[in-house]
C-alpha positions as CSV (number, residue, x, y, z in Angstrom):
1,M,0.0,0.0,0.0
2,I,2.8,2.4,0.8
3,D,4.5,1.6,-2.5
4,A,1.2,2.4,-4.3
5,I,0.9,5.8,-2.6
6,R,4.6,6.6,-3.3
7,S,4.0,5.7,-7.0
8,L,0.9,7.9,-7.2
9,L,2.7,10.8,-5.6
10,M,5.7,10.4,-7.9
11,L,3.4,10.5,-11.0
12,Q,1.4,13.5,-9.6
13,M,4.5,15.5,-8.8
14,C,6.0,14.9,-12.2
15,L,2.8,15.7,-14.1
16,R,2.2,19.0,-12.2
17,Y,5.8,20.1,-12.8
18,D,5.5,19.2,-16.5
19,T,2.3,21.2,-16.7
20,A,4.0,24.3,-15.3
21,V,7.1,24.2,-17.5
22,P,5.5,26.1,-20.5
23,W,4.0,28.8,-18.2
24,H,5.9,32.1,-18.9
25,T,3.7,34.5,-17.0
26,E,4.5,36.0,-13.6
27,L,1.4,34.4,-11.9
28,C,-0.2,31.0,-12.4
29,P,-2.9,31.0,-15.1
30,L,-5.9,31.0,-12.7
31,A,-4.3,33.8,-10.6
32,E,-3.6,35.7,-13.8
33,E,-7.2,35.4,-14.9
34,R,-8.4,36.4,-11.4
35,Y,-6.1,39.5,-11.4
36,G,-7.4,40.6,-14.8
37,A,-11.0,40.2,-13.7
38,L,-10.3,42.4,-10.6
39,V,-8.7,45.1,-12.8
40,Q,-11.7,45.0,-15.0
41,E,-14.1,45.3,-12.0
42,G,-12.2,48.4,-10.7
43,R,-11.8,50.2,-14.0
44,T,-14.7,52.6,-13.3
45,W,-13.7,53.4,-9.8
46,L,-11.6,56.5,-9.0
47,P,-8.6,56.2,-6.7
48,R,-7.5,59.3,-4.8
49,K,-4.1,59.6,-3.3
50,A,-4.1,60.4,0.4
51,S,-0.3,59.9,1.1
52,E,2.6,58.1,-0.5
53,S,1.1,54.7,0.0
54,V,-2.5,55.3,1.1
55,Y,-5.3,55.7,-1.4
56,E,-9.1,56.2,-1.1
57,V,-11.1,54.3,-3.7
58,L,-14.4,55.9,-4.6
59,S,-16.6,52.8,-5.0
60,E,-19.7,51.6,-3.3
61,P,-18.8,51.5,-0.4
62,V,-15.7,53.7,-0.2
63,A,-12.5,51.7,0.5
64,V,-9.1,52.7,1.9
65,V,-6.1,50.9,0.4
66,D,-2.6,50.9,2.0
67,L,0.0,49.7,-0.4
68,L,2.8,49.7,2.2
69,N,1.0,47.4,4.5
70,T,-0.8,45.5,1.7
71,S,-4.2,46.1,3.3
72,C,-7.6,47.3,2.3
73,S,-10.6,48.3,4.4
74,C,-12.7,45.5,2.8
75,R,-10.1,43.1,4.3
76,M,-10.1,40.7,1.3
77,W,-6.5,41.5,0.6
78,Q,-5.4,40.5,4.1
79,I,-7.5,37.3,4.1
80,S,-6.4,35.9,0.8
81,G,-3.0,37.4,0.2
82,F,-4.3,38.4,-3.3
83,P,-5.1,42.1,-4.0
84,C,-8.8,42.9,-3.9
85,A,-10.6,44.9,-6.7
86,H,-9.9,48.1,-4.8
87,A,-6.2,47.4,-4.6
88,A,-6.1,46.3,-8.3
89,C,-7.8,49.6,-9.2
90,V,-5.1,51.5,-7.3
91,L,-2.2,49.5,-8.7
92,N,-3.6,49.9,-12.2
93,K,-4.1,53.7,-12.0
94,A,-0.7,54.2,-10.2
95,N,1.1,52.3,-13.0
96,T,2.6,50.0,-10.3
97,E,3.6,46.4,-11.0
98,G,0.7,44.6,-9.3
99,Y,2.4,41.3,-9.3
100,N,4.8,42.5,-6.6
101,Y,1.8,42.9,-4.2
102,V,0.6,39.3,-4.7
103,E,1.7,36.6,-2.2
104,D,4.5,34.2,-3.4
105,Y,2.0,31.4,-3.3
106,F,0.4,32.6,-6.5
107,H,3.6,33.0,-8.5
108,V,4.7,30.5,-11.2
109,W,8.2,30.1,-9.7
110,S,6.7,29.1,-6.3
111,Y,4.5,26.5,-8.1
112,K,7.4,25.1,-10.0
113,Q,9.6,25.0,-6.8
114,S,6.8,23.1,-5.0
115,Y,6.9,20.3,-7.5
116,A,10.6,20.4,-8.6
117,K,11.7,17.8,-6.0
118,A,11.5,14.2,-7.4
119,I,10.3,11.1,-5.6
120,F,12.5,8.4,-6.9
121,P,11.5,4.9,-7.5
122,F,13.4,2.1,-5.8
123,A,14.3,-1.3,-7.0
124,R,13.4,-4.4,-5.0
125,P,15.5,-7.5,-5.0
126,I,14.3,-10.0,-7.6
127,A,14.3,-13.0,-5.3
128,D,13.8,-12.7,-1.6
129,P,16.3,-14.7,0.5
130,P,14.8,-17.8,2.0
131,L,13.4,-17.1,5.4
132,A,13.9,-19.3,8.4
133,V,10.7,-21.0,9.4
134,I,10.0,-20.5,13.0
135,G,7.4,-22.8,14.4
136,P,6.0,-23.4,17.9
137,P,8.3,-25.0,20.5
138,E,8.3,-28.8,20.6
139,F,5.9,-30.2,23.3
140,K,6.3,-33.7,24.6
141,P,3.5,-34.9,27.0
142,K,4.7,-36.5,30.2
143,R,3.9,-40.1,30.9
144,G,1.2,-41.2,33.3
145,R,-1.9,-39.6,34.6
146,P,-1.8,-35.8,34.4
147,K,-1.6,-34.0,37.8
148,T,-4.6,-31.9,38.7
149,K,-4.5,-28.8,40.9
150,R,-6.2,-29.4,44.2
151,I,-7.9,-26.8,46.3
152,A,-6.4,-26.9,49.7
153,S,-8.7,-27.5,52.6
154,R,-9.1,-24.9,55.3
155,V,-7.4,-25.7,58.5
156,R,-9.6,-24.9,61.6
157,A,-7.9,-23.8,64.7
């Protein structure tokens, strides 16, 4: 059973790494699509700069985005590690590379690194050495009538 699990894991690791080899984007494909959808969602919103890293996004409801602390008042950025629509709006309007604000978990290099280690097969010996047969100890019954245990009588004083 352990060998079957090892074999499945070996195939799965190899398949996932081979799937990721042709990816040449910064983020994994699903994360790339998700980021593009968030940018599209925030296109109509207006970000206003409050300080060097803090922005106010005029949306419904109004959100406050802090690029330095990677946080947003809607809290989706802190929960998922992926910028929310408000942050994507700010990053798009500020011409900032948005991929730098995405957690490493969503990057292609992290995915490839996760599946880069190989699980190697191992060869078993073709013939097992003969095993010594261990049986029960030899028992020879004693001659004569078997002794029985007797309950001792009480001694009255």
